[in-house]
N, C-alpha and C positions, 0 to 999 in steps of 0.2 A: 693391271686394272682389276678391280674386285670382281670375283667370280665365285659362284657356288661350285663345289666339287661334284662333278657329275657322277662319281662313283657312289656318292651318298644316296643317289636315287635307285641304286641297283635293285634292291629288294622290292621297292614299290613298283618299279617299272615291270618287273617280272610278273607281278600280280595283275597289273593293269593291261599289259600287252595283249592285244587281240580282242579285248572287250568292245562291244558295240555301244556307242553313246546312247543313253536312255533319256529321252526327252521328259517322260513322266516323272522320273526321279528328280530331275532338275527343277521341274515345276513344284514338286512337293518340298524340295529344299527351300525354294524361295518362299513358299507359303509358310513354312515353319519359322523362317527368319522374320517375316512380317509379324507373325503372332508373338514371337519373342520380343519384338520391339514395341508391342502393345497395339498393333493394328488389327483390322478385321479384313483379311484378304478376300478378294473375289477371285476364286481359282480360274474361272473362265477368262477373266480379264488378264490375269497373269499369263495364261496359256496363249492368248491372242498376241500379247505383246512379245512373248518369247518367240513364237513361231514367225511373226512378222520380221523379227530381227535376223532370221536365217536367210541364206541365199540358196537358190536352186543350184544343182551341179553345173548346169549350163552357165549360170551367172558366175560361178566360182572359176570357170575356165575362160571367162571373157578376156580377150586380148585387145590391147590398144596399139594401133599402128602409129609408129613414131613419125611425125612429119618430116618429109624429105629424106627418110632413111628406108632401107630395105628390110626392116625387121619390125616385129611386134613384141610387146612384153605384157605379162599378166597384169590385169587391172588390180588384182588382189594377190597377196601372198597365198601360196598353196595351202588350202584348208585341210582339216582332218577328214572331212567328208569326202573330198576329192581324192586325197591320198588313199583312204580306205576303199574307195570304189575301184582303184587300180591295183593296189597292193594286197588288199584283203586283211589288213591289220591296222592298228592305230597305236603307235609307240609313244604318243604324246603324254607328257606329265600333266598338263592342264587340259582336261577333257572338255570338248565342246565342238560340235560339228562345224560351226562357222569360225572357230578359232584357228589360227595358223598351226599347221603340223610342226612339231619340234621333236627333239631327241632323234634326229635323223642326221647321219653323217654324209659327207660329200659323195661317197660311193653309192649310198642308197638313193641319193637325189638323182644321179645320172642314170641309175637303173630305172627309177620311176619315169624319167623323161623318155627313155627308150620304150618302156611298156605302154605308156600313154600314146606315143607315136604309133606303135604297132596296132594298138586298139582302134585308132582312128584312121588307119590306112596311110599314114605318113612315112616318109623315109626316116629311118633311125639315124640320129646324129652321131651316136657313140658306138665305137667298136671297143668292147670290153673283154679283156683277157686277164682275169684275176684283178690285180691292182694296177694293171697297165691299161690306161684309157686314152683313146684317141678320138678327136672330134672332127667331123666333117662340117664345117661352117656353111657350106653351100647348100645343103639339103634343107627340106622344109619341115623336118621333125623338131620336136621340142628339145630344148637344151637349157643349160644355165647361161646367163649373160656373161660376157667378158667383163673385166674390171671397167674398161672404158664405156662399154654399152650401158652398164648399170649406172655409172656416174652421169652420163648424158641424159638418161631417162629420169633420174632423180632430180637433176638440175632443171629440166624442162624449160630451157631457155629463160630461166629466171635467175635473179641475183639474190637468192635467199640463203640464209645459213642452214636451214632445214628444208626438207622437200615440200615446198609450197608456202613457206612462211618463215619470218624471223621470230615468230612467237611459237615456241615448241609445243605449248599446250594445245594449240589449234590443230596440229598435224600428227602428234606422236604420243604413244603410250611409253613412258619412261619411268625412271626411279621415283620421281616425285608425284606421279598421278596414277600409276598402274595398280596400286594396291597389291603389289608383288605378285602379279599374275598376267598372263596374256589376256587379250580381249578379242571379240569377234572382229573379223576384218571389215574395213570400210566404214568404221564409225567416226573417224576423224576427217578433217578436211583433206581433199585430194590436192595433188600438185597441179602444175600448169598443163600437164598431159592427161590429167584425169586418173592418175595412179594413186592408190591409197597405201598408207603405211610404209612408204619408202624410207621414212624415218620412224624408228620405234617399233613396238610390238615384239617382233623377233628380228634378229639379224639375219642376213641373207647370204648364202653361199654364192660365190662367183666361180667362173671357170679357172681363172689364172692361178699359176704358181705365184707366190708372193715374192716381190723384188722391189727394192727401193725403200722409201720412207712411209710415214703414216698419213701423209697428205697427198692429194691427187688433184690434177687440174686438167682442163680440156686441151691443154697444150700437148698432152701425151698423144701418141699416134693413134688415130681412130681405128685403124684396121689391125692394131696389135692384139694378139691373143696371149701375150705374156711370154715369159721364158719357157723353154722346152722341158726343163726339169726343175725340181725344187723339193723342199721338205714341207712347206706349208701352202695351203690354198687361201685365197683372199675371201674375206666376208665383209659385209658392209651394212650400214643403216642404224646401228644401235638397237637396243631392246628394252623391254619392260624393266629389266634389271639394271640398266646402265644410267650413268649421269648424263645430263643434257648434251655435253660436248661430244659424246660418242655418237649421237644421232646426226651430227653435221654431215651433209652430203659429201664433203671433201675427205672425211676420215675413212681410213681403211685399216683392217686388222687381219690377223692370220691365225689359223689353226691347222694342225695336221689333218689330212682328209678323213681319218677314221674317228675324229673327235665328234661327240654329240652332246647336246645340252638342251635344257628346257628354254633357253633363250636364243636358239639358233634354228632357222628354217630356210626357206628358199622361195623363189618366184620363177614362173615359167617364162621362156623366151623362144622365139622362132624367127628364122630367116625367111623373108618373103621375096620371091623372085618374080 
């Protein structure tokens, strides 16, 4: 499937890495764009609209308990502001506090989960020894969803092609409507569980090693955590860069766990006992 070469971003990322997102510069950029288009912008109005589109850190961490299940999943994809509040940096290519964090590999995501768990006094789900990672699915700390858990949450007991609709433009940022960039989380229609961007915006890492085909169904074992070893980790959901069919809730893909890209992020998950 068509992809940008992540190595092409290397120089740009090295310059942007660690910078704090500057709201005033974004407002000025918007003002200049309006002037260029022949308008007469009201800077205060632009600032109000922009600020109101942002979420607080607490909102960004909001979890939705899945009915009749013992777990909760992030209402939104992990944002750049949330990532920076925990990790102290922002590796993303498309900067924006409410935009999903990207350019993060699988290992960095599990490290983030552990650090956020520790920060909030929860039991850490992961034992990390270099590239050897084990997960305790019974504890209450943050982790990545399994392949099955992600799929069940995306389906939300509905029979739609995409997460919340058969009309992809209602629920997803993808190749035809994204303007070739990510967007602030939560701007499209939510699915039946109240989850945003399960289709589109950025793809999302899952826990499992990849095994089997590109399609997935609820007939798979619910308590499965995937094979014990492998070469590729599962990711799901499609992205701003992808064609519509990749945003289908049944589609699954794979990358090596050290891969990172501007179209790949993640979502928080927790077991609740």
